[in-house]
C-alpha positions in Angstrom: 20.7 11.9 -22.5 17.7 11.4 -24.7 14.7 14.1 -25.1 12.3 11.7 -26.6 9.3 11.1 -25.0 6.1 8.9 -25.9 3.6 11.1 -27.3 -0.4 10.4 -27.3 -1.5 8.9 -30.6 -5.0 8.1 -29.4 -8.4 10.3 -29.5 -10.3 7.9 -27.3 -9.5 5.5 -24.0 -12.4 3.0 -23.5 -12.9 0.3 -21.1 -13.8 -2.8 -22.4 -14.7 -6.5 -20.8 -12.5 -9.3 -21.8 -11.8 -12.9 -20.4 -10.6 -12.7 -16.4 -11.5 -9.0 -16.3 -11.4 -5.6 -18.2 -8.9 -3.5 -20.1 -8.5 -0.5 -21.9 -8.3 0.1 -25.3 -7.0 3.3 -27.1 -8.7 3.8 -30.2 -9.7 -0.3 -30.2 -5.8 -1.1 -29.7 -5.9 -2.7 -26.1 -2.8 -1.3 -24.0 -0.3 -3.5 -22.6 2.1 -3.3 -19.7 5.7 -2.3 -19.9 6.7 -6.3 -20.2 4.3 -6.3 -23.3 1.6 -8.4 -20.9 -1.9 -7.8 -21.3 -3.2 -5.4 -19.1 -6.3 -7.3 -17.9 -7.8 -5.5 -14.6 -10.1 -7.3 -12.0 -12.7 -4.7 -11.7 -14.3 -2.3 -14.1 -13.8 0.8 -11.5 -10.1 0.3 -12.0 -10.3 0.1 -15.7 -12.1 3.1 -15.7 -9.3 4.8 -13.3 -7.0 3.7 -16.1 -8.8 4.8 -18.7 -9.2 8.2 -17.4 -5.5 8.6 -16.9 -4.8 7.7 -20.5 -7.4 10.0 -21.4 -6.0 12.7 -19.7 -2.6 13.1 -21.2 -2.0 15.4 -23.6 0.6 16.0 -26.3 3.2 13.8 -24.4 2.6 10.9 -22.0 3.9 11.8 -18.4 3.8 8.6 -16.0 3.9 10.7 -13.1 0.3 11.3 -13.4 -0.9 7.8 -14.0 -0.4 6.3 -10.6 -3.0 3.6 -11.0 -1.8 2.3 -14.6 1.7 2.2 -12.8 0.5 0.5 -9.7 -1.8 -1.9 -12.4 1.6 -2.5 -14.4 3.9 -3.6 -11.2 0.9 -6.1 -10.1 1.0 -7.9 -13.4 4.6 -7.5 -14.3 6.4 -7.5 -11.0 4.3 -9.1 -7.7 2.3 -11.8 -10.2 5.8 -13.5 -11.6 6.9 -13.3 -8.2 3.6 -13.5 -5.5 5.6 -16.4 -3.1 8.5 -13.9 -2.6 6.3 -10.6 -1.9 4.0 -12.5 0.4 7.3 -13.5 2.5 8.6 -10.1 2.6 5.4 -8.5 3.4 4.3 -11.0 6.2 7.9 -10.8 7.9 6.7 -7.8 9.0 4.5 -8.9 11.6 7.5 -10.2 13.5 8.7 -6.9 14.0 5.8 -4.8 13.7 5.9 -1.2 14.5 3.0 -1.2 16.9 5.0 -4.3 19.0 8.5 -2.0 19.9 7.8 0.4 22.6 9.9 3.3 24.2 10.8 2.5 28.0 11.2 6.3 28.4 10.1 9.2 28.6 6.7 8.1 30.6 5.0 10.7 28.0 5.9 9.3 25.0 5.4 5.1 26.7 1.9 6.6 27.4 0.9 8.0 24.1 2.1 4.8 22.3 -0.1 2.4 24.7 -3.2 4.7 24.2 -2.9 5.0 20.6 -1.2 1.5 19.6 -2.7 -0.8 21.9 -6.2 -0.6 20.6 -5.0 -1.2 17.1 -3.5 -4.1 18.9 -6.7 -5.3 20.1 -8.2 -4.9 16.7 -5.6 -7.2 15.4 -6.6 -9.8 17.9 -10.2 -9.2 17.5 -10.4 -9.5 13.7 -7.4 -10.8 12.5 -7.5 -14.0 15.5 -3.6 -12.4 15.8 -2.0 -11.6 19.4 1.2 -9.9 18.9 2.9 -8.8 22.3 4.7 -5.8 22.8 8.3 -5.6 23.8 10.5 -2.3 25.2 13.3 -1.4 23.3 14.9 -1.8 19.7 16.0 -5.6 20.4 14.4 -8.0 18.2 12.1 -10.8 19.8 10.3 -13.2 17.7 6.3 -13.6 17.9 4.4 -16.8 18.3 4.6 -19.0 15.4 0.9 -19.1 15.3 0.5 -15.5 15.0 3.1 -15.4 12.3 1.5 -18.0 10.5 -1.8 -16.6 10.6 -0.8 -13.1 9.2 1.3 -15.4 6.5 -1.7 -17.1 5.3 -3.9 -13.9 5.2 -1.0 -11.8 3.0 -1.1 -15.3 1.2 -4.6 -15.1 0.2 -4.6 -11.7 -1.6 -4.0 -11.5 -5.6 -1.8 -9.7 -7.2 -3.5 -6.5 -7.4 -3.8 -6.5 -3.9 -0.3 -7.1 -3.0 0.7 -4.5 -5.0 -1.2 -1.9 -2.9 -0.5 -3.9 0.0 2.8 -3.7 -0.5 2.7 0.2 0.1 0.3 0.0 2.9 2.8 -2.3 5.2 6.3 -0.6 3.9 5.4 2.6 4.4 3.8 2.4 7.4 6.2 -0.3 8.8 3.5 -2.4 10.0 1.7 -5.5 9.4 -1.3 -4.4 11.2 -1.8 -1.1 10.2 -1.5 -2.5 6.5 -4.4 -5.1 7.2 -6.3 -2.3 9.0 -5.8 -0.1 5.8 -6.9 -3.2 3.5 -9.9 -3.9 5.5 -11.1 -0.1 5.6 -11.4 -0.4 9.6 -10.1 2.9 9.9 -9.9 6.3 8.3 -7.1 6.3 6.4 -5.4 9.4 7.6 -6.0 7.9 11.1 -3.9 4.8 10.0 -1.3 6.8 8.3 -1.1 9.3 11.6 -0.5 6.2 13.7 2.6 5.1 11.7 4.2 8.5 12.5 3.5 8.5 16.0 7.1 8.5 17.1 8.4 11.3 14.3 5.4 13.7 15.6 6.7 13.2 18.7 10.1 14.0 17.9 8.9 17.1 16.0 7.0 18.4 19.3 10.4 18.0 21.3 13.0 19.1 18.9 11.0 21.3 16.5 9.9 20.9 12.9 12.4 19.7 9.8 10.8 21.2 6.8 12.9 18.5 4.4 11.4 15.4 6.8 8.3 16.9 6.4 8.2 17.0 2.5 9.6 13.6 2.6 6.7 12.5 5.1 3.9 14.3 2.8 5.4 12.1 -0.5 5.2 9.0 1.6 1.4 10.1 2.5 0.4 10.8 -0.7 1.6 7.3 -1.4 -0.1 5.3 1.1 -3.5 7.4 0.1 -2.9 6.0 -3.3 -2.5 2.5 -2.1 -5.5 3.0 0.0 -7.5 4.0 -3.1 -6.2 1.2 -5.0 -7.5 -1.5 -2.8 -10.6 0.2 -3.1 -10.5 -0.1 -6.8 -9.3 -3.9 -6.2 -12.6 -4.5 -4.3 -15.2 -2.7 -6.3 -18.2 -4.6 -7.7 
């Protein structure tokens, strides 16, 4: 395995306005994506965050310390070129949304799910215009075609940068409703994440903590919070 790593070759990373948005220049040289596409960003705030990541690099470039750049690259190189497929994949979560599949026992878990998750379905009905029905057990039961069509329409309305973040909001929580709640910034991100972890927390209360599982959950939580931050950057004026 090669030990070669890209080295820092620039002094200053600067934000520049271009056709279609903003980009970042390294000593006057425009940054490109891994696929050699122009790194054109939708908002100045996102461009400033990308520039800060490049400016923070030391002797060698460490992509692990550049999450905004990584997500922006994914939006341009992956999401934008296959948007229809990404939209279909994410919208499909609405037909098997985490919040709709409920335990039938024990009574304490049934009550906790109802108390924590029902308000989110009420929010979806009021804000998104989508009425989703709950089911007991794990057997799939389809939601109404009208609800699925509306969730698909709303997902398709997102641009590539929003979709790149929305992908993580939905896939990490297992819920299209929670993904939209995070996208709309309707609730505190920590609250939304906690709602997605209700079943896991319940299991830990009954059987004890699993250190490995908690470490993995923390990695996912950080990724979820990063996706929330990317939504903010995508919508910034």
